[in-house]
Biopython code that builds the backbone (N, CA, C, O; Angstrom):
import numpy as np
from Bio.PDB.StructureBuilder import StructureBuilder

atoms = [
    (1, "MET", "N", (109.530, 76.624, 91.826)),
    (1, "MET", "CA", (109.583, 77.286, 90.530)),
    (1, "MET", "C", (108.148, 77.412, 90.009)),
    (1, "MET", "O", (107.376, 76.455, 90.065)),
    (2, "LEU", "N", (107.810, 78.554, 89.521)),
    (2, "LEU", "CA", (106.471, 78.802, 88.995)),
    (2, "LEU", "C", (106.298, 78.117, 87.648)),
    (2, "LEU", "O", (107.224, 78.064, 86.839)),
    (3, "SER", "N", (105.112, 77.599, 87.423)),
    (3, "SER", "CA", (104.834, 77.014, 86.116)),
    (3, "SER", "C", (104.569, 78.129, 85.116)),
    (3, "SER", "O", (104.204, 79.244, 85.489)),
    (4, "VAL", "N", (104.758, 77.812, 83.842)),
    (4, "VAL", "CA", (104.525, 78.805, 82.787)),
    (4, "VAL", "C", (103.074, 79.257, 82.824)),
    (4, "VAL", "O", (102.787, 80.445, 82.681)),
    (5, "ARG", "N", (102.163, 78.314, 83.014)),
    (5, "ARG", "CA", (100.736, 78.668, 83.061)),
    (5, "ARG", "C", (100.472, 79.629, 84.209)),
    (5, "ARG", "O", (99.728, 80.596, 84.050)),
    (6, "ARG", "N", (101.079, 79.368, 85.372)),
    (6, "ARG", "CA", (100.867, 80.245, 86.522)),
    (6, "ARG", "C", (101.434, 81.637, 86.252)),
    (6, "ARG", "O", (100.818, 82.642, 86.605)),
    (7, "VAL", "N", (102.610, 81.691, 85.624)),
    (7, "VAL", "CA", (103.212, 82.981, 85.299)),
    (7, "VAL", "C", (102.308, 83.745, 84.347)),
    (7, "VAL", "O", (102.050, 84.931, 84.553)),
    (8, "SER", "N", (101.813, 83.062, 83.282)),
    (8, "SER", "CA", (100.957, 83.780, 82.330)),
    (8, "SER", "C", (99.632, 84.185, 82.954)),
    (8, "SER", "O", (99.108, 85.256, 82.647)),
    (9, "GLU", "N", (99.076, 83.343, 83.830)),
    (9, "GLU", "CA", (97.837, 83.724, 84.511)),
    (9, "GLU", "C", (98.078, 84.931, 85.412)),
    (9, "GLU", "O", (97.240, 85.830, 85.488)),
    (10, "ASP", "N", (99.222, 84.951, 86.095)),
    (10, "ASP", "CA", (99.555, 86.071, 86.965)),
    (10, "ASP", "C", (99.709, 87.353, 86.158)),
    (10, "ASP", "O", (99.211, 88.403, 86.563)),
    (11, "ILE", "N", (100.389, 87.277, 85.029)),
    (11, "ILE", "CA", (100.579, 88.446, 84.171)),
    (11, "ILE", "C", (99.227, 88.957, 83.677)),
    (11, "ILE", "O", (98.958, 90.158, 83.722)),
    (12, "CYS", "N", (98.378, 88.044, 83.206)),
    (12, "CYS", "CA", (97.051, 88.450, 82.707)),
    (12, "CYS", "C", (96.219, 89.089, 83.809)),
    (12, "CYS", "O", (95.554, 90.099, 83.579)),
    (13, "SER", "N", (96.252, 88.508, 85.008)),
    (13, "SER", "CA", (95.444, 89.085, 86.081)),
    (13, "SER", "C", (95.965, 90.459, 86.494)),
    (13, "SER", "O", (95.175, 91.339, 86.835)),
    (14, "ARG", "N", (97.289, 90.655, 86.468)),
    (14, "ARG", "CA", (97.837, 91.965, 86.816)),
    (14, "ARG", "C", (97.485, 93.007, 85.749)),
    (14, "ARG", "O", (97.191, 94.157, 86.076)),
    (15, "ILE", "N", (97.514, 92.608, 84.492)),
    (15, "ILE", "CA", (97.127, 93.533, 83.431)),
    (15, "ILE", "C", (95.658, 93.931, 83.602)),
    (15, "ILE", "O", (95.307, 95.103, 83.467)),
    (16, "TYR", "N", (94.806, 92.946, 83.901)),
    (16, "TYR", "CA", (93.391, 93.226, 84.108)),
    (16, "TYR", "C", (93.192, 94.169, 85.289)),
    (16, "TYR", "O", (92.413, 95.118, 85.202)),
    (17, "GLU", "N", (93.903, 93.908, 86.406)),
    (17, "GLU", "CA", (93.786, 94.773, 87.575)),
    (17, "GLU", "C", (94.241, 96.193, 87.255)),
    (17, "GLU", "O", (93.621, 97.163, 87.691)),
    (18, "SER", "N", (95.328, 96.312, 86.489)),
    (18, "SER", "CA", (95.813, 97.646, 86.116)),
    (18, "SER", "C", (94.771, 98.381, 85.287)),
    (18, "SER", "O", (94.548, 99.577, 85.474)),
    (19, "ALA", "N", (94.138, 97.664, 84.377)),
    (19, "ALA", "CA", (93.113, 98.287, 83.532)),
    (19, "ALA", "C", (91.923, 98.745, 84.373)),
    (19, "ALA", "O", (91.287, 99.748, 84.049)),
    (20, "GLN", "N", (91.617, 98.017, 85.449)),
    (20, "GLN", "CA", (90.486, 98.383, 86.300)),
    (20, "GLN", "C", (90.783, 99.622, 87.138)),
    (20, "GLN", "O", (89.858, 100.305, 87.577)),
    (21, "ARG", "N", (92.068, 99.922, 87.366)),
    (21, "ARG", "CA", (92.448, 101.034, 88.226)),
    (21, "ARG", "C", (92.725, 102.322, 87.461)),
    (21, "ARG", "O", (93.363, 103.230, 87.993)),
    (22, "ILE", "N", (92.264, 102.410, 86.243)),
    (22, "ILE", "CA", (92.495, 103.639, 85.486)),
    (22, "ILE", "C", (91.845, 104.795, 86.221)),
    (22, "ILE", "O", (90.720, 104.682, 86.708)),
    (23, "ASP", "N", (92.549, 105.892, 86.298)),
    (23, "ASP", "CA", (92.104, 107.076, 87.024)),
    (23, "ASP", "C", (90.700, 107.495, 86.581)),
    (23, "ASP", "O", (90.397, 107.495, 85.388)),
    (24, "SER", "N", (89.851, 107.850, 87.536)),
    (24, "SER", "CA", (88.468, 108.208, 87.225)),
    (24, "SER", "C", (88.372, 109.430, 86.325)),
    (24, "SER", "O", (87.368, 109.612, 85.637)),
    (25, "ILE", "N", (89.411, 110.276, 86.320)),
    (25, "ILE", "CA", (89.371, 111.460, 85.452)),
    (25, "ILE", "C", (89.290, 111.055, 83.979)),
    (25, "ILE", "O", (88.805, 111.815, 83.141)),
    (26, "THR", "N", (89.763, 109.868, 83.683)),
    (26, "THR", "CA", (89.721, 109.370, 82.316)),
    (26, "THR", "C", (88.285, 109.282, 81.802)),
    (26, "THR", "O", (88.041, 109.448, 80.607)),
    (27, "PHE", "N", (87.355, 109.027, 82.685)),
    (27, "PHE", "CA", (85.987, 108.788, 82.260)),
    (27, "PHE", "C", (85.096, 110.030, 82.315)),
    (27, "PHE", "O", (83.881, 109.921, 82.147)),
    (28, "LEU", "N", (85.680, 111.200, 82.548)),
    (28, "LEU", "CA", (84.884, 112.424, 82.500)),
    (28, "LEU", "C", (84.495, 112.713, 81.054)),
    (28, "LEU", "O", (85.343, 112.653, 80.163)),
    (29, "PRO", "N", (83.216, 113.026, 80.809)),
    (29, "PRO", "CA", (82.819, 113.297, 79.435)),
    (29, "PRO", "C", (83.498, 114.553, 78.906)),
    (29, "PRO", "O", (83.440, 115.613, 79.530)),
    (30, "SER", "N", (84.120, 114.427, 77.789)),
    (30, "SER", "CA", (84.751, 115.577, 77.142)),
    (30, "SER", "C", (85.040, 115.195, 75.699)),
    (30, "SER", "O", (84.886, 114.040, 75.303)),
    (31, "SER", "N", (85.456, 116.171, 74.932)),
    (31, "SER", "CA", (85.737, 115.898, 73.535)),
    (31, "SER", "C", (86.981, 115.029, 73.385)),
    (31, "SER", "O", (87.143, 114.352, 72.370)),
    (32, "GLY", "N", (87.859, 115.041, 74.383)),
    (32, "GLY", "CA", (89.093, 114.268, 74.303)),
    (32, "GLY", "C", (89.032, 112.970, 75.085)),
    (32, "GLY", "O", (90.065, 112.446, 75.502)),
    (33, "PHE", "N", (87.819, 112.442, 75.289)),
    (33, "PHE", "CA", (87.640, 111.223, 76.094)),
    (33, "PHE", "C", (88.548, 110.093, 75.633)),
    (33, "PHE", "O", (89.283, 109.521, 76.439)),
    (34, "HIS", "N", (88.507, 109.766, 74.349)),
    (34, "HIS", "CA", (89.277, 108.625, 73.853)),
    (34, "HIS", "C", (90.778, 108.883, 73.944)),
    (34, "HIS", "O", (91.547, 107.971, 74.249)),
    (35, "LEU", "N", (91.191, 110.100, 73.686)),
    (35, "LEU", "CA", (92.602, 110.445, 73.781)),
    (35, "LEU", "C", (93.081, 110.305, 75.227)),
    (35, "LEU", "O", (94.153, 109.753, 75.474)),
    (36, "LYS", "N", (92.290, 110.802, 76.181)),
    (36, "LYS", "CA", (92.650, 110.687, 77.594)),
    (36, "LYS", "C", (92.746, 109.221, 77.998)),
    (36, "LYS", "O", (93.670, 108.818, 78.705)),
    (37, "TRP", "N", (91.786, 108.433, 77.542)),
    (37, "TRP", "CA", (91.784, 107.007, 77.886)),
    (37, "TRP", "C", (93.023, 106.324, 77.323)),
    (37, "TRP", "O", (93.665, 105.535, 78.016)),
    (38, "LYS", "N", (93.365, 106.624, 76.067)),
    (38, "LYS", "CA", (94.543, 106.017, 75.451)),
    (38, "LYS", "C", (95.817, 106.423, 76.178)),
    (38, "LYS", "O", (96.694, 105.588, 76.399)),
    (39, "ILE", "N", (95.930, 107.681, 76.548)),
    (39, "ILE", "CA", (97.122, 108.155, 77.254)),
    (39, "ILE", "C", (97.238, 107.477, 78.615)),
    (39, "ILE", "O", (98.309, 106.998, 78.988)),
    (40, "GLN", "N", (96.138, 107.438, 79.350)),
    (40, "GLN", "CA", (96.151, 106.794, 80.661)),
    (40, "GLN", "C", (96.506, 105.311, 80.543)),
    (40, "GLN", "O", (97.257, 104.779, 81.361)),
    (41, "THR", "N", (95.965, 104.654, 79.528)),
    (41, "THR", "CA", (96.248, 103.235, 79.326)),
    (41, "THR", "C", (97.720, 103.026, 78.992)),
    (41, "THR", "O", (98.350, 102.111, 79.523)),
    (42, "ARG", "N", (98.267, 103.852, 78.130)),
    (42, "ARG", "CA", (99.695, 103.727, 77.776)),
    (42, "ARG", "C", (100.587, 103.971, 78.979)),
    (42, "ARG", "O", (101.584, 103.273, 79.165)),
    (43, "ILE", "N", (100.240, 104.946, 79.791)),
    (43, "ILE", "CA", (101.029, 105.228, 80.998)),
    (43, "ILE", "C", (100.973, 104.032, 81.944)),
    (43, "ILE", "O", (102.002, 103.603, 82.467)),
    (44, "ALA", "N", (99.779, 103.498, 82.161)),
    (44, "ALA", "CA", (99.629, 102.340, 83.046)),
    (44, "ALA", "C", (100.402, 101.138, 82.495)),
    (44, "ALA", "O", (101.057, 100.421, 83.252)),
    (45, "ASN", "N", (100.327, 100.919, 81.188)),
    (45, "ASN", "CA", (101.061, 99.807, 80.574)),
    (45, "ASN", "C", (102.565, 99.985, 80.720)),
    (45, "ASN", "O", (103.282, 99.033, 81.028)),
    (46, "GLU", "N", (103.039, 101.200, 80.498)),
    (46, "GLU", "CA", (104.476, 101.489, 80.605)),
    (46, "GLU", "C", (104.966, 101.250, 82.029)),
    (46, "GLU", "O", (106.020, 100.647, 82.234)),
    (47, "LYS", "N", (104.203, 101.723, 83.011)),
    (47, "LYS", "CA", (104.582, 101.505, 84.406)),
    (47, "LYS", "C", (104.636, 100.010, 84.723)),
    (47, "LYS", "O", (105.557, 99.538, 85.391)),
    (48, "TYR", "N", (103.653, 99.285, 84.241)),
    (48, "TYR", "CA", (103.614, 97.846, 84.493)),
    (48, "TYR", "C", (104.822, 97.151, 83.883)),
    (48, "TYR", "O", (105.478, 96.346, 84.544)),
    (49, "LEU", "N", (105.118, 97.457, 82.629)),
    (49, "LEU", "CA", (106.240, 96.807, 81.949)),
    (49, "LEU", "C", (107.585, 97.177, 82.575)),
    (49, "LEU", "O", (108.502, 96.355, 82.598)),
    (50, "ARG", "N", (107.709, 98.388, 83.074)),
    (50, "ARG", "CA", (108.970, 98.795, 83.717)),
    (50, "ARG", "C", (109.195, 98.064, 85.033)),
    (50, "ARG", "O", (110.339, 97.828, 85.422)),
    (51, "THR", "N", (108.121, 97.704, 85.719)),
    (51, "THR", "CA", (108.263, 97.000, 86.995)),
    (51, "THR", "C", (108.253, 95.490, 86.840)),
    (51, "THR", "O", (108.538, 94.778, 87.803)),
    (52, "HIS", "N", (107.932, 94.981, 85.656)),
    (52, "HIS", "CA", (107.883, 93.537, 85.422)),
    (52, "HIS", "C", (108.743, 93.177, 84.215)),
    (52, "HIS", "O", (108.246, 92.975, 83.107)),
    (53, "LYS", "N", (110.047, 93.104, 84.465)),
    (53, "LYS", "CA", (110.992, 92.815, 83.382)),
    (53, "LYS", "C", (110.770, 91.425, 82.782)),
    (53, "LYS", "O", (111.164, 91.169, 81.644)),
    (54, "GLU", "N", (110.142, 90.530, 83.545)),
    (54, "GLU", "CA", (109.916, 89.182, 83.024)),
    (54, "GLU", "C", (109.045, 89.203, 81.773)),
    (54, "GLU", "O", (109.183, 88.340, 80.905)),
    (55, "VAL", "N", (108.155, 90.179, 81.675)),
    (55, "VAL", "CA", (107.320, 90.301, 80.483)),
    (55, "VAL", "C", (108.195, 90.628, 79.271)),
    (55, "VAL", "O", (108.026, 90.055, 78.195)),
    (56, "GLU", "N", (109.120, 91.549, 79.463)),
    (56, "GLU", "CA", (110.037, 91.912, 78.377)),
    (56, "GLU", "C", (110.843, 90.699, 77.918)),
    (56, "GLU", "O", (111.012, 90.476, 76.719)),
    (57, "TRP", "N", (111.342, 89.915, 78.883)),
    (57, "TRP", "CA", (112.142, 88.742, 78.518)),
    (57, "TRP", "C", (111.294, 87.670, 77.846)),
    (57, "TRP", "O", (111.766, 86.997, 76.930)),
    (58, "LEU", "N", (110.052, 87.500, 78.286)),
    (58, "LEU", "CA", (109.160, 86.532, 77.635)),
    (58, "LEU", "C", (108.920, 86.903, 76.176)),
    (58, "LEU", "O", (109.032, 86.064, 75.282)),
    (59, "ILE", "N", (108.592, 88.155, 75.955)),
    (59, "ILE", "CA", (108.266, 88.607, 74.605)),
    (59, "ILE", "C", (109.497, 88.642, 73.711)),
    (59, "ILE", "O", (109.456, 88.160, 72.580)),
    (60, "SER", "N", (110.589, 89.209, 74.209)),
    (60, "SER", "CA", (111.783, 89.299, 73.360)),
    (60, "SER", "C", (112.345, 87.913, 73.052)),
    (60, "SER", "O", (112.817, 87.665, 71.943)),
    (61, "GLY", "N", (112.296, 87.011, 74.032)),
    (61, "GLY", "CA", (112.768, 85.643, 73.789)),
    (61, "GLY", "C", (111.911, 84.930, 72.754)),
    (61, "GLY", "O", (112.420, 84.211, 71.893)),
    (62, "PHE", "N", (110.614, 85.139, 72.851)),
    (62, "PHE", "CA", (109.695, 84.528, 71.896)),
    (62, "PHE", "C", (109.966, 85.029, 70.483)),
    (62, "PHE", "O", (110.073, 84.233, 69.551)),
    (63, "PHE", "N", (110.077, 86.342, 70.320)),
    (63, "PHE", "CA", (110.350, 86.896, 68.989)),
    (63, "PHE", "C", (111.724, 86.482, 68.468)),
    (63, "PHE", "O", (111.884, 86.212, 67.277)),
    (64, "ARG", "N", (112.714, 86.433, 69.358)),
    (64, "ARG", "CA", (114.051, 86.002, 68.936)),
    (64, "ARG", "C", (113.987, 84.584, 68.352)),
    (64, "ARG", "O", (114.558, 84.311, 67.295)),
    (65, "GLU", "N", (113.289, 83.695, 69.053)),
    (65, "GLU", "CA", (113.168, 82.308, 68.578)),
    (65, "GLU", "C", (112.393, 82.224, 67.258)),
    (65, "GLU", "O", (112.734, 81.422, 66.389)),
    (66, "ILE", "N", (111.362, 83.043, 67.112)),
    (66, "ILE", "CA", (110.597, 83.056, 65.858)),
    (66, "ILE", "C", (111.497, 83.465, 64.695)),
    (66, "ILE", "O", (111.489, 82.832, 63.640)),
    (67, "PHE", "N", (112.274, 84.531, 64.899)),
    (67, "PHE", "CA", (113.124, 85.021, 63.816)),
    (67, "PHE", "C", (114.264, 84.059, 63.503)),
    (67, "PHE", "O", (114.692, 83.954, 62.354)),
    (68, "LEU", "N", (114.753, 83.361, 64.514)),
    (68, "LEU", "CA", (115.827, 82.400, 64.268)),
    (68, "LEU", "C", (115.322, 81.125, 63.592)),
    (68, "LEU", "O", (115.954, 80.616, 62.667)),
    (69, "LYS", "N", (114.190, 80.618, 64.055)),
    (69, "LYS", "CA", (113.685, 79.318, 63.571)),
    (69, "LYS", "C", (112.699, 79.439, 62.417)),
    (69, "LYS", "O", (112.522, 78.488, 61.656)),
    (70, "ARG", "N", (112.066, 80.579, 62.278)),
    (70, "ARG", "CA", (111.083, 80.824, 61.217)),
    (70, "ARG", "C", (110.120, 79.641, 61.018)),
    (70, "ARG", "O", (110.103, 79.021, 59.955)),
    (71, "PRO", "N", (109.327, 79.339, 62.043)),
    (71, "PRO", "CA", (108.425, 78.181, 61.943)),
    (71, "PRO", "C", (107.294, 78.418, 60.941)),
    (71, "PRO", "O", (106.856, 79.550, 60.736)),
    (72, "ASP", "N", (106.833, 77.338, 60.326)),
    (72, "ASP", "CA", (105.706, 77.432, 59.394)),
    (72, "ASP", "C", (104.399, 77.675, 60.139)),
    (72, "ASP", "O", (103.547, 78.438, 59.685)),
    (73, "ASN", "N", (104.253, 77.025, 61.274)),
    (73, "ASN", "CA", (103.030, 77.157, 62.061)),
    (73, "ASN", "C", (103.354, 77.940, 63.341)),
    (73, "ASN", "O", (103.821, 77.368, 64.326)),
    (74, "ILE", "N", (103.103, 79.234, 63.313)),
    (74, "ILE", "CA", (103.463, 80.094, 64.443)),
    (74, "ILE", "C", (102.615, 79.780, 65.676)),
    (74, "ILE", "O", (103.127, 79.831, 66.794)),
    (75, "LEU", "N", (101.344, 79.460, 65.501)),
    (75, "LEU", "CA", (100.495, 79.146, 66.657)),
    (75, "LEU", "C", (101.000, 77.908, 67.394)),
    (75, "LEU", "O", (101.052, 77.888, 68.624)),
    (76, "GLU", "N", (101.366, 76.893, 66.649)),
    (76, "GLU", "CA", (101.901, 75.675, 67.260)),
    (76, "GLU", "C", (103.242, 75.975, 67.933)),
    (76, "GLU", "O", (103.519, 75.498, 69.033)),
    (77, "PHE", "N", (104.060, 76.765, 67.259)),
    (77, "PHE", "CA", (105.350, 77.146, 67.824)),
    (77, "PHE", "C", (105.155, 77.921, 69.131)),
    (77, "PHE", "O", (105.852, 77.671, 70.114)),
    (78, "ALA", "N", (104.207, 78.861, 69.140)),
    (78, "ALA", "CA", (103.930, 79.660, 70.338)),
    (78, "ALA", "C", (103.465, 78.769, 71.483)),
    (78, "ALA", "O", (103.898, 78.933, 72.624)),
    (79, "ALA", "N", (102.581, 77.827, 71.171)),
    (79, "ALA", "CA", (102.098, 76.909, 72.210)),
    (79, "ALA", "C", (103.257, 76.120, 72.804)),
    (79, "ALA", "O", (103.349, 75.970, 74.023)),
    (80, "ASP", "N", (104.139, 75.616, 71.948)),
    (80, "ASP", "CA", (105.298, 74.863, 72.432)),
    (80, "ASP", "C", (106.248, 75.757, 73.228)),
    (80, "ASP", "O", (106.769, 75.347, 74.265)),
    (81, "TYR", "N", (106.470, 76.970, 72.742)),
    (81, "TYR", "CA", (107.401, 77.890, 73.404)),
    (81, "TYR", "C", (106.918, 78.237, 74.812)),
    (81, "TYR", "O", (107.685, 78.151, 75.771)),
    (82, "PHE", "N", (105.644, 78.630, 74.939)),
    (82, "PHE", "CA", (105.142, 79.100, 76.229)),
    (82, "PHE", "C", (104.788, 77.978, 77.195)),
    (82, "PHE", "O", (104.555, 78.240, 78.375)),
    (83, "THR", "N", (104.743, 76.733, 76.725)),
    (83, "THR", "CA", (104.498, 75.609, 77.635)),
    (83, "THR", "C", (105.773, 74.821, 77.922)),
    (83, "THR", "O", (105.731, 73.797, 78.604)),
    (84, "ASP", "N", (106.893, 75.291, 77.408)),
    (84, "ASP", "CA", (108.177, 74.644, 77.676)),
    (84, "ASP", "C", (108.460, 74.699, 79.174)),
    (84, "ASP", "O", (108.500, 75.788, 79.747)),
    (85, "PRO", "N", (108.656, 73.556, 79.820)),
    (85, "PRO", "CA", (108.884, 73.560, 81.266)),
    (85, "PRO", "C", (110.185, 74.272, 81.671)),
    (85, "PRO", "O", (110.359, 74.619, 82.839)),
    (86, "ARG", "N", (111.084, 74.486, 80.727)),
    (86, "ARG", "CA", (112.344, 75.181, 81.028)),
    (86, "ARG", "C", (112.205, 76.706, 80.954)),
    (86, "ARG", "O", (113.107, 77.426, 81.383)),
    (87, "LEU", "N", (111.106, 77.196, 80.426)),
    (87, "LEU", "CA", (110.928, 78.634, 80.220)),
    (87, "LEU", "C", (111.033, 79.451, 81.517)),
    (87, "LEU", "O", (111.738, 80.460, 81.523)),
    (88, "PRO", "N", (110.368, 79.065, 82.610)),
    (88, "PRO", "CA", (110.499, 79.875, 83.833)),
    (88, "PRO", "C", (111.959, 79.990, 84.298)),
    (88, "PRO", "O", (112.384, 81.046, 84.766)),
    (89, "ASN", "N", (112.711, 78.910, 84.166)),
    (89, "ASN", "CA", (114.115, 78.947, 84.560)),
    (89, "ASN", "C", (114.913, 79.884, 83.654)),
    (89, "ASN", "O", (115.771, 80.624, 84.136)),
    (90, "LYS", "N", (114.640, 79.860, 82.353)),
    (90, "LYS", "CA", (115.317, 80.761, 81.411)),
    (90, "LYS", "C", (115.043, 82.223, 81.773)),
    (90, "LYS", "O", (115.951, 83.053, 81.770)),
    (91, "ILE", "N", (113.794, 82.522, 82.080)),
    (91, "ILE", "CA", (113.408, 83.897, 82.443)),
    (91, "ILE", "C", (114.093, 84.300, 83.747)),
    (91, "ILE", "O", (114.595, 85.415, 83.881)),
    (92, "HIS", "N", (114.104, 83.383, 84.693)),
    (92, "HIS", "CA", (114.746, 83.652, 85.987)),
    (92, "HIS", "C", (116.233, 83.966, 85.792)),
    (92, "HIS", "O", (116.751, 84.907, 86.395)),
    (93, "ILE", "N", (116.912, 83.193, 84.964)),
    (93, "ILE", "CA", (118.336, 83.422, 84.686)),
    (93, "ILE", "C", (118.536, 84.790, 84.034)),
    (93, "ILE", "O", (119.469, 85.513, 84.386)),
    (94, "GLN", "N", (117.668, 85.149, 83.088)),
    (94, "GLN", "CA", (117.769, 86.458, 82.430)),
    (94, "GLN", "C", (117.579, 87.593, 83.428)),
    (94, "GLN", "O", (118.276, 88.605, 83.360)),
    (95, "LEU", "N", (116.636, 87.428, 84.355)),
    (95, "LEU", "CA", (116.401, 88.456, 85.368)),
    (95, "LEU", "C", (117.625, 88.633, 86.264)),
    (95, "LEU", "O", (117.975, 89.752, 86.637)),
    (96, "ILE", "N", (118.269, 87.518, 86.604)),
    (96, "ILE", "CA", (119.484, 87.580, 87.431)),
    (96, "ILE", "C", (120.592, 88.307, 86.665)),
    (96, "ILE", "O", (121.261, 89.178, 87.220)),
    (97, "LYS", "N", (120.787, 87.950, 85.388)),
    (97, "LYS", "CA", (121.804, 88.616, 84.563)),
    (97, "LYS", "C", (121.511, 90.107, 84.444)),
    (97, "LYS", "O", (122.421, 90.934, 84.494)),
    (98, "ASP", "N", (120.239, 90.439, 84.287)),
    (98, "ASP", "CA", (119.825, 91.847, 84.153)),
    (98, "ASP", "C", (120.149, 92.625, 85.426)),
    (98, "ASP", "O", (120.613, 93.763, 85.357)),
    (99, "LYS", "N", (119.906, 92.013, 86.595)),
    (99, "LYS", "CA", (120.205, 92.686, 87.864)),
    (99, "LYS", "C", (121.705, 92.865, 88.051)),
    (99, "LYS", "O", (122.148, 93.893, 88.562)),
    (100, "LYS", "N", (122.489, 91.875, 87.641)),
    (100, "LYS", "CA", (123.942, 91.982, 87.775)),
    (100, "LYS", "C", (124.499, 93.067, 86.870)),
    (100, "LYS", "O", (125.460, 93.746, 87.232)),
    (101, "ALA", "N", (123.907, 93.234, 85.705)),
    (101, "ALA", "CA", (124.362, 94.250, 84.744)),
    (101, "ALA", "C", (124.019, 95.664, 85.210)),
    (101, "ALA", "O", (124.683, 96.632, 84.839)),
    (102, "ALA", "N", (122.980, 95.766, 86.021)),
    (102, "ALA", "CA", (122.517, 97.104, 86.459)),
    (102, "ALA", "C", (123.363, 97.705, 87.526)),
    (102, "ALA", "O", (123.087, 98.815, 87.980)),
]
sb = StructureBuilder()
sb.init_structure("model")
sb.init_model(0)
sb.init_chain("A")
sb.init_seg("    ")
for serial, (resi, resn, name, xyz) in enumerate(atoms, 1):
    if name == "N":
        sb.init_residue(resn, " ", resi, " ")
    sb.init_atom(name, np.array(xyz, "f"), 0.0, 1.0, " ", f" {name:<3s}", serial, name[0])
structure = sb.get_structure()
């Protein structure tokens, strides 16, 4: 079973790699440079999120818990949530349920 730290490091490294692979056409000088960059970045992010459902489950689970528990210290709550040793198993179970539903 992957540790939460390993999962988050893997997610961060994949996001970084995706950002490095932005199409070279994005960097052509033009009046729409920033718009092209934003569009390319959004497309790359969307593709990444569609292929990595675990990110969706991590984020939605985190927000669900925040709204249910309404902690006073969100940073402390986030640290506890993402370092919970049961979190990888919860995500794995959600991924299995998601595949069965599909």
